[in-house]
Each structure stands twice: as C-alpha cells, then as structure tokens.
N, C-alpha and C positions, 0 to 999 in steps of 0.2 A: 158470806156463804156458810152454810151449815157444815158441820163436821161430816154428816152423811153424804152430802153432795160432794164434799172433797174426796171422800173415799170412793164414790161412784165414778169420779173423773180420773181416778188414778190409772195410769197406764194409757191415758188418752192424750192426744196432742191438739192444742187449740188451733182453730183455723182463723183466717183473716176476718171472717164474719162473726166470730164469737162462738161458733158451734164447736163441737168436738168430733173427732174421728179416731178410730183405732190406730195405734202406732204400727206401722208396717214392720213385719218380721224381717230380719236380715236374710237375704237369699243365700241358700247353700250352694256351694260350688258343685257343678255337675261333674261326677267322676268320669275321667277320661278313659275311653276304651283302649285296651291294649292293641297296639299296632300289629297287624298280621305280617310277620316277616317271612311267611312261606315255609316255615319249619313245623315239624310235628314230633312229639315225644315218641321214641321208638316203641314203647309199650302200646301206645294208642295206635300207631301205624299197624302193628301186628294184630291188635284187636279188631281194627276196622277191616283188615283183610279176612276176617272170619276164622282166624286160627284158634284163638282162645280169648279168655278175659284179660284185662290189663294186669291183674294181679298174677295170673298164671304166666303172662308174658314176661313179667319181671323175673320170675323164677328161671324161665328158659334162657333169658338174657344172661343171668348171673352164672349159669353153667356152660355158657359158650355155644348155645345152639343157633345163635343169630350172627350173621355177618352183614356189614355195610360196606359196599364198594370193595368187596374182597377181603376185608379185615374183620376178625372177630371183635365184637363189641360187648362188653359185660358191665358197662358203666350205667348205673341207674340214672334216669332223667336225660339220657343222651337224646339229642334232637337230630332229625334227619330232614332232608329236602324230599319233596314228592318225587323228584326225578332220580333219587339215589337208587342204586342196585341193592335192595334189601332181600336177603335170603334166609329162609327158615329151614333148617335141616337140609341145606343145599338147594332148595327150590325157591325160585324168585317169587315174591309175593307182591300184591298190589292193594293199597287201601281203598281204591276207588271201586264203585259199583261196576260190575262187568257190563260191557255194552257191545252189541253186535249190530252193525249198520250195513245195509246193502244199498249200493248206489248203482244207477244206470248211467254210466259216464257218457257225456257228450264229447264231441271233438273240441280241441283247443285248450284242454286242461292237462297240466303235467301231473304225473303221479309222484308226488314228493311232499314231505312235510316242511321243506325249506321255504322261507319267506321271500327269497330273492329270485324266484323262477317265474314271475308273472302269475297268471291265473293257474291255480292248482286245485286238485280234487278236495283239498282241505277246506277251500272256500265254499265248496258245494255242500259239505256236511257240517259246517261250522255250528249250526243251530240244532244239530241232531242230539247232542248229549254234552254234559259238562265233563264227562270222563275223557281222558286223553287217549283217544283212539288213533290208530295209524293204519294205513292200507296194507293188506296182505298181497305181496307181489306187485307187479307193475303193469300198467297199460300205457302205451306210447301216447304222446300228446294228441296225435290225430287218430288214435284207436278209440273205439267206443265199446260200450257194453258193461257187463257186471264187474264190480269191484267191491270186495268185502273189507270192512274196517272193524277192528276190535282192539281192546286193551287186555285181552285174555292171552297171556304169554304162551300158555300150553297150546291153545289153538293156533296161534301164530307160528310156533315152532313146528307143529305137525304139518301145517300147510307149506312151510318153506323148507322142509326136510328134503335134501337133494336125492335121497334114496327112496323114500316112501312117497311124499308129496300127495296132492289131491288133484284129481282129474278135472280139467276145465274143457269145455267144448267151445271152439271158435268157428265163426263163419268167416271164411277168407275168400276175398275176391282178387283174382289175378288179372294181369293185363292181357292174357291170352289163355286159350284152353289148355288145361293140364292133361298131358298125355297119360293114358292108362298105364304105360310102362313106368312112368315116373311115380304114379300112385303106388305101384308095387315096390319100387325102390324105397319110397318113404316108409311104407308099412314094414319093410324088412329092416329098416334102420340105416341111417347114413353116418359116415365118418367124415367130419369136417374139421380140418386142421388138427387131425390126430384125436379128436374127441367124438365119441359115439353119441348120436342123437336118436333117441327112441321115442316113438309116439304110441299112444294107445290104439288109435284108429284114424283112418282118413278115407273119405268117400265123397263122391259127387253129391251136390245138393239136389234133392228130388225136384223136378220141374223147373230147374234153372239151367243156364248155359254151363258148359263144362269148365268154364273158368272160375266157377264158384264151388268151393269144397267145404266140407265140415271136417275140422281137425280136432281130435281129442288128445290132449297132452297134459303131462303133470308138471311141466316147468312153470315157475312162478312169474316169469316175464314173457311178453310177447316178442321180444327181440329174437328169440330162438326161432320163431316162425319165419321171420325175414331171413334169418341165416339159412334155413332149410331151402327156401325157394330161390334165394340168391345163388346158392350152390348149384341149383338146377337151371339157372338162367331164366327165372321168371320174376317179373316185377309185381310186388304186392301193392294192390290198389286200396284195399279196405280190410281191416281186422275188427271183428265185433265179437266180444265174449258173450256167448249165449247162455251157458249154464256154468255154475260152480258147485260141485259136490251136491247136485240135486236141486240147487236153488236156481230159479228161472226169472225172466223179466216180466212174467205175468203181472198185470195191473201195476207196473212200475214204469211210467213214461220216462223218456230220455231226460236226464238232468235232475231227476227226483231220487229220493232215498226213502228207505223204510227200516224200522227195527225188525229183527228176526223175531218170530214167535217163540214161545218156550219150547214147543215141539221141534222147531227148526234148529234151535240151539242144541237140544238133546241129540238130534240126528247128526248135527255137525260134529259133535264130539265122539260119535260112534264111527265116523268115516275112517 
C-alpha cells in the first residue's frame, strides 16, 4: 500500500468486506435540565409582578421594602414559592398574569377551591387560564348564575369588603307568594340574631308570579338570602345570580365561562 493511501485511510476503520468507513465520533452527554422545584427568585417574582426590573428589585429588597409571609427579607437570591404572601411596600403582589373569568354556574357544583368537595366550580374553569384564580364570593351548590373568578387581589378585596362590597342582582323563587308587607320589611332592613341585614332593593319580577322577586344585595354569599326569607317563614326554591357589577349572562350559556374584555376590567375596577 502506498504512503498516500495510508494517509488517506488515516482516521478510518476497516470493515469486514475490506472497505473503509469514518470512525464514529463519541456521543456527547446531553445536559440535564434543571428540575423545577416550584420556587422563584424574589427579584424575578417582583419583576414578573410588573413592579420594576430585577436589578431595581434587588435594591428594594436590600433596603427592606419587601416582606415574605410577614417577614422582611433582604437576602439576595432568596427564593419564594408562588403561594407565598409577598408584599412590596405593604401591598401584596402576584407574578402571574391577571385573569378575570366569568362563569354561568349550573346546579350541583360547590363554590370552593378544595379538592375534597366533589364537583366544584374550579372544575368548570380549569381550562380558562394557567393563572391561579379563585371565586369571589359564593353560590350554594344548588344555586345558579354568575360567579366571577380572578387572581387580582385588589379586585377580590374590593368585592369582599363587608362595608363597601359590590352589588349583585339575584332572581329568587319562593315556595309561596311574597307579601307586599314583607317586601317593605326587607327594604327597610331586618335584624336577625342581633345582626342588621340591609339590601339595595327588592321587587316583584315583572310578568311572573309574586313568589318570584329580584333582590339586589352587596353580600358576597347567597346564604344571607336564605337567612332573610327563613326569618320571614318563606322557603327558598331557587337562587340565580343575574348580574354582578354590571356584568350579565348575555351570550353565556349555563356551565360556560368567558374572559372579561379589557373595557369590562376597567369598569370593574371603577365600581
């Protein structure tokens, strides 16, 4: 074999048939991805919440502007869980995109985020967003109608504020006609077990029997509705939430959900 042929075959491996093939390069080890442990650096958490950049967040952390679960944290690189109570200048912040979901709730679903209560409203909105939304207020398992979900803490607090609150309109059906005198009593405000219950308005539903009424109230749960009518010896047959702060069931079939429009979110925050 000539010297040139020997050089041309260098780096090649002889096959069983006398031919030559290139020697296979050793495989490089595939770098392993870091396992997601569900934590996030505090400066990233603050930046994702839209407060400032990560670099600026480090400065605010160092001077004690940030608390985690009630304690001031000024350690660089500190990691938090997404469920931690992180506050910037005393205001709770959230690194997730804000989401506002309106559901037309059917019967048979409990208003809870718990997993051990059977069918819940969270099952109905599970595919609506990756953000961790929760219901504002409650509708009983057999109650129907509008229920609003969000991860916006400011909106949640405004809606659940016991003094201010946000008005909701319910269609209530009773087992018997409601007396006009009892409508007046409800409008004036009832005292039940030492607690004053006030409503915004109550009236008969146009074109319906007098056992059906529209009740406008700011309380966050519908249990107060049953309390009102139990006190006056009426049995509640049906409760349906018709409107919440101007939001209606228009084009929203029972069991379906939709995201609020940008204008609806603006309106919601102005309520």
